[in-house]
C-alpha positions as CSV (number, residue, x, y, z in Angstrom):
1,M,-28.7,-13.8,-13.5
2,F,-28.2,-16.5,-10.8
3,K,-30.8,-18.8,-10.0
4,K,-29.3,-19.9,-6.7
5,K,-26.4,-18.7,-4.4
6,P,-23.3,-18.3,-6.6
7,K,-20.3,-20.3,-5.8
8,V,-17.8,-17.9,-4.3
9,F,-14.1,-18.6,-3.3
10,I,-12.4,-16.3,-1.0
11,T,-8.6,-16.6,-1.2
12,R,-7.7,-15.3,2.2
13,R,-9.3,-15.2,5.7
14,L,-11.4,-11.9,6.3
15,P,-12.7,-10.5,9.3
16,K,-15.1,-12.9,10.9
17,K,-18.1,-10.7,10.6
18,I,-17.5,-10.5,6.8
19,E,-16.9,-14.2,6.5
20,I,-20.2,-14.9,8.2
21,R,-22.0,-12.5,6.1
22,M,-20.6,-14.1,2.9
23,M,-21.6,-17.7,4.1
24,E,-25.0,-16.5,4.4
25,L,-25.5,-14.5,1.2
26,F,-23.5,-17.0,-1.1
27,D,-22.2,-20.5,-1.5
28,A,-18.9,-19.4,-0.2
29,T,-15.7,-21.4,0.5
30,L,-13.1,-20.0,2.7
31,N,-9.3,-20.7,2.6
32,D,-9.1,-21.8,6.2
33,S,-5.4,-22.2,6.1
34,D,-4.9,-18.5,5.2
35,V,-1.9,-19.6,3.4
36,L,-1.2,-17.9,0.1
37,L,-2.4,-20.3,-2.7
38,S,0.1,-21.6,-5.2
39,E,-0.5,-21.1,-9.0
40,E,-1.8,-24.6,-9.4
41,Q,-4.4,-24.2,-6.6
42,L,-5.6,-20.9,-8.1
43,I,-6.1,-22.5,-11.6
44,D,-8.1,-25.2,-9.9
45,V,-10.2,-22.5,-8.2
46,F,-10.7,-20.5,-11.5
47,R,-11.8,-23.6,-13.3
48,R,-14.4,-24.4,-10.5
49,Y,-16.0,-21.1,-9.1
50,E,-18.4,-18.4,-10.4
51,I,-16.9,-15.5,-8.3
52,I,-13.6,-15.2,-6.9
53,V,-12.6,-12.8,-4.1
54,P,-8.7,-12.4,-4.3
55,S,-6.4,-10.4,-2.3
56,I,-3.6,-8.0,-3.3
57,A,-1.1,-10.7,-2.5
58,D,-2.4,-13.1,-5.1
59,N,-0.7,-13.0,-8.4
60,I,-3.5,-13.3,-10.9
61,S,-1.4,-13.9,-13.9
62,K,-2.4,-14.3,-17.5
63,K,-1.7,-18.1,-17.2
64,I,-4.3,-18.4,-14.3
65,I,-7.0,-16.2,-16.0
66,D,-6.6,-18.1,-19.2
67,S,-7.3,-21.3,-17.2
68,A,-10.8,-20.0,-16.1
69,G,-13.8,-22.0,-17.1
70,T,-16.9,-20.2,-18.7
71,Q,-18.6,-20.3,-15.2
72,L,-16.3,-17.7,-13.7
73,K,-18.0,-14.2,-14.2
74,L,-16.5,-11.8,-11.5
75,L,-13.2,-11.1,-9.6
76,A,-14.3,-9.0,-6.5
77,N,-10.8,-7.9,-5.3
78,F,-10.4,-7.3,-1.6
79,G,-8.3,-4.2,-1.9
80,A,-7.9,-1.1,-3.8
81,G,-4.8,-2.1,-5.7
82,I,-5.3,-4.1,-8.9
83,D,-1.8,-4.3,-10.4
84,H,-1.6,-8.0,-9.2
85,I,-4.4,-8.8,-11.7
86,D,-3.9,-9.2,-15.4
87,L,-6.5,-6.8,-16.5
88,D,-5.9,-7.2,-20.3
89,T,-6.4,-11.0,-20.1
90,A,-9.3,-10.5,-17.6
91,K,-10.9,-8.2,-20.2
92,Y,-10.4,-10.6,-23.0
93,K,-12.0,-13.5,-21.0
94,N,-15.0,-11.1,-20.4
95,L,-14.4,-11.2,-16.6
96,I,-15.7,-8.2,-14.5
97,V,-13.1,-7.0,-12.0
98,T,-14.0,-4.9,-8.9
99,N,-11.9,-3.2,-6.1
100,T,-12.5,-1.6,-2.8
101,P,-11.3,1.9,-3.0
102,G,-11.7,4.8,-0.5
103,Y,-11.3,3.0,2.6
104,L,-7.5,3.1,3.0
105,A,-6.7,6.8,3.3
106,E,-7.1,7.6,6.9
107,D,-5.6,4.3,8.2
108,T,-2.8,4.5,5.8
109,A,-2.2,8.2,6.6
110,D,-2.1,7.3,10.4
111,L,0.7,4.7,9.7
112,V,2.6,7.1,7.4
113,M,2.6,9.8,10.2
114,A,3.8,7.3,12.7
115,L,6.7,6.5,10.4
116,I,7.4,10.2,9.8
117,L,7.6,10.7,13.7
118,A,9.6,7.5,14.5
119,L,12.3,7.8,11.9
120,P,13.9,11.1,12.7
121,R,13.5,10.5,16.5
122,R,14.8,7.1,16.2
123,L,12.2,5.5,18.1
124,Y,12.8,1.9,16.6
125,E,16.5,2.2,17.3
126,G,15.8,3.1,21.0
127,S,13.4,0.4,21.4
128,R,16.1,-2.2,20.3
129,V,18.7,-0.7,22.7
130,V,16.2,-1.4,25.7
131,E,15.2,-4.7,24.3
132,E,18.8,-6.0,24.0
133,G,19.7,-4.9,27.4
134,L,22.3,-2.1,26.2
135,W,20.6,0.9,27.9
136,N,22.8,2.2,30.9
137,G,20.7,5.2,31.5
138,W,20.0,8.7,30.3
139,S,22.8,10.4,28.3
140,P,22.9,13.9,26.9
141,T,24.2,12.6,23.5
142,S,22.6,9.3,23.4
143,L,20.3,8.4,20.2
144,L,20.0,12.2,19.3
145,G,17.4,12.5,16.4
146,N,16.0,15.3,14.4
147,R,13.0,17.8,15.3
148,I,9.9,17.4,13.3
149,Y,8.6,20.7,13.6
150,G,9.4,23.2,10.7
151,K,10.5,20.3,8.3
152,R,9.5,20.1,4.7
153,L,7.3,17.2,3.4
154,G,7.4,16.3,-0.2
155,I,4.3,14.1,-1.0
156,I,4.5,12.2,-4.4
157,G,0.9,11.5,-5.2
158,M,-1.8,14.0,-3.7
159,G,-4.6,11.8,-3.8
160,R,-6.8,10.6,-1.0
161,I,-3.9,9.4,1.1
162,G,-1.6,12.2,0.2
163,K,-4.1,14.7,1.3
164,A,-4.9,12.7,4.6
165,I,-1.3,12.7,5.3
166,A,-0.9,16.5,4.6
167,Q,-3.7,17.2,7.0
168,R,-2.0,15.4,9.7
169,A,1.6,16.6,9.1
170,R,0.2,20.2,9.3
171,A,-0.8,19.7,12.9
172,F,2.9,19.0,13.6
173,G,4.2,22.1,12.1
174,I,5.5,20.5,8.9
175,S,5.3,22.5,5.5
176,I,3.4,20.6,2.7
177,H,4.9,20.3,-0.7
178,Y,3.7,17.9,-3.5
179,H,4.3,16.5,-6.9
180,N,1.3,15.2,-9.0
181,R,0.6,14.6,-12.6
182,N,-1.7,17.4,-12.5
183,Q,-1.7,20.4,-10.1
184,L,-4.6,20.7,-7.6
185,P,-7.1,23.5,-7.8
186,Q,-6.0,26.5,-5.9
187,N,-8.8,26.3,-3.2
188,I,-7.6,22.8,-2.3
189,E,-3.9,23.8,-2.2
190,E,-4.8,26.7,0.1
191,S,-6.8,24.5,2.3
192,Y,-3.5,22.3,3.1
193,D,-1.1,25.3,2.6
194,A,0.5,23.1,0.0
195,S,3.2,24.0,-2.5
196,Y,3.0,22.5,-5.9
197,W,6.3,21.2,-7.6
198,K,5.9,20.4,-11.3
199,N,9.6,19.2,-11.4
200,L,9.9,16.2,-9.2
201,D,13.6,16.2,-9.2
202,E,13.6,20.0,-7.9
203,M,11.2,19.0,-5.0
204,I,13.4,16.0,-3.9
205,R,16.4,18.1,-3.7
206,R,14.7,20.5,-1.2
207,M,12.7,18.1,1.2
208,D,13.4,16.8,4.5
209,I,11.0,14.0,4.2
210,I,9.7,12.3,1.0
211,S,6.5,10.3,1.2
212,I,5.6,8.0,-1.9
213,N,1.9,7.8,-2.2
214,C,1.3,7.4,-5.9
215,P,-0.2,4.1,-7.4
216,L,2.1,1.5,-9.2
217,T,1.8,2.2,-12.9
218,S,4.0,1.8,-15.9
219,E,4.9,5.5,-15.4
220,T,5.6,5.3,-11.7
221,K,7.4,2.0,-11.7
222,G,11.0,2.9,-10.9
223,L,10.1,6.4,-10.5
224,L,12.5,6.8,-7.5
225,S,15.5,5.6,-9.5
226,S,19.1,5.6,-8.4
227,E,19.6,9.0,-9.8
228,R,16.7,10.5,-8.2
229,L,17.5,9.0,-4.8
230,K,20.9,10.6,-5.1
231,L,19.2,14.0,-5.2
232,M,18.1,13.5,-1.7
233,N,19.9,15.2,1.2
234,S,22.0,13.4,3.7
235,D,19.6,14.4,6.6
236,S,16.4,13.4,4.7
237,Y,14.1,10.6,5.2
238,L,12.1,8.5,2.7
239,I,8.6,6.8,3.5
240,N,7.0,4.4,1.1
241,S,3.5,3.0,1.8
242,S,2.7,2.6,-1.8
243,R,4.4,-0.3,-3.7
244,S,8.1,-1.4,-3.4
245,E,8.4,-1.4,-7.4
246,I,8.3,2.4,-7.3
247,I,11.8,2.4,-5.7
248,D,15.1,1.2,-6.6
249,E,15.9,-0.6,-3.4
250,K,19.5,-1.8,-4.3
251,A,20.3,1.9,-4.8
252,L,18.4,2.8,-1.6
253,T,20.3,0.2,0.4
254,V,23.8,1.5,-0.7
255,L,22.7,5.2,0.1
256,L,21.3,4.3,3.5
257,R,24.3,2.2,4.4
258,D,26.8,5.1,3.4
259,K,24.6,7.5,5.1
260,R,23.8,9.6,2.1
261,I,20.3,9.2,3.1
262,A,19.2,9.5,6.8
263,G,16.7,6.8,6.9
264,A,13.9,4.9,5.4
265,G,10.3,3.7,6.7
266,L,8.9,1.1,4.4
267,D,5.4,-0.4,4.5
268,V,6.3,-2.1,1.3
269,F,9.6,-3.7,0.4
270,S,10.8,-6.6,-1.9
271,R,11.9,-9.8,-0.2
272,R,14.4,-12.6,-1.0
273,K,13.1,-16.0,-1.3
274,D,13.9,-16.4,2.4
275,G,11.4,-13.6,3.1
276,K,14.2,-11.3,4.3
277,S,15.8,-8.1,2.9
278,E,19.2,-6.4,2.9
279,L,17.4,-3.4,4.4
280,L,16.8,-5.3,7.5
281,A,20.5,-5.2,8.4
282,L,20.5,-1.4,8.4
283,P,20.1,0.4,11.7
284,N,18.3,3.6,10.1
285,T,15.4,1.7,8.5
286,I,11.9,0.7,9.8
287,L,10.3,-2.3,7.8
288,I,6.8,-3.2,8.4
289,P,4.6,-5.8,6.7
290,H,2.3,-3.9,4.6
291,M,0.2,-2.5,7.4
292,G,-1.3,0.6,5.8
293,S,-4.9,-0.6,5.9
294,A,-4.5,-2.9,8.9
295,T,-7.3,-1.8,11.2
296,I,-10.3,-3.7,12.2
297,E,-12.5,-1.1,11.0
298,G,-10.9,-0.6,7.7
299,R,-10.9,-4.2,6.7
300,I,-14.4,-4.6,7.8
301,E,-15.5,-1.7,5.5
302,M,-13.5,-3.2,2.6
303,G,-15.2,-6.5,3.2
304,E,-18.5,-4.9,3.1
305,K,-17.8,-3.2,-0.2
306,V,-16.8,-6.6,-1.7
307,I,-20.2,-7.9,-0.5
308,V,-21.9,-4.8,-2.2
309,N,-19.9,-5.4,-5.4
310,I,-20.9,-9.2,-5.6
311,K,-24.5,-8.6,-4.5
312,T,-25.0,-5.7,-7.2
313,Y,-23.6,-8.0,-9.9
314,I,-25.7,-11.1,-9.1
315,D,-28.8,-8.9,-8.9
316,G,-28.2,-7.9,-12.5
317,H,-26.7,-4.5,-12.1
318,N,-23.3,-2.8,-12.6
319,P,-21.0,-3.2,-9.5
320,P,-20.3,0.3,-8.1
321,N,-16.6,-0.3,-7.9
322,R,-16.0,-1.9,-11.4
323,I,-12.7,-1.5,-13.1
324,I,-13.6,-3.5,-16.1
């Protein structure tokens, strides 16, 4: 299909090992600044390159895809999520889109478990007390949190990540509950000692911890609405490692401020133009910058999958992780 090395543009810096390999295999151009490209810059890239490696932070809109020249053939996405790409327009333009699924589960589950442990035990609050020089020694009533053992965890989305979380949580004596579009087979439920809830509202009412692990779709956008958030108990916690659009964050902010929800650990959240969030001012929150897959091993594996998708395509075969 390609008589010479294809022109490939990589929108963000990747692990050095992956960048070197891409430079060897392809006529690759790196974004050395590692700054998110503007719409105008992306349009220029789409007009000049044959293959583009975007990240989940790039907004690949209809306008950008419509601007693409006939030379552009493949969007080899670095990441599992593809909600940032206008797939309908890509399909209309006969562009192939691939992603890198399957490498996020273990790393994301580790991070979710860290939040599940840190929130009830108020670890972040304790760290800030020490950092600000406000700790005057041990006290019997200082920074009292909640025990993890024996609590009920409600997982929304029992896919790869949800199952990996369940496996870890069970080791801490947490009982596993889940809501899915479809109930899992009995043998899988038994392996996690998991209870299925067809009615999401009923599950939310009875859980100590809710973990959101479903993908962002038209059905899940706004799934945790103001009404549903109000079903949570005042001593329950919310964890989100999926997408911020799944939660009504304005309602969440009010409920956290009024202590109608005990706390929230968010790996994803919406930001104002200044990059901040009202949630940051609340003491019962932990906000981290989308670190679910942020391990060296995981990012290298994702990069290797991108290379496989590109290499398979330029060799004239169907990429293994083709979306459209």
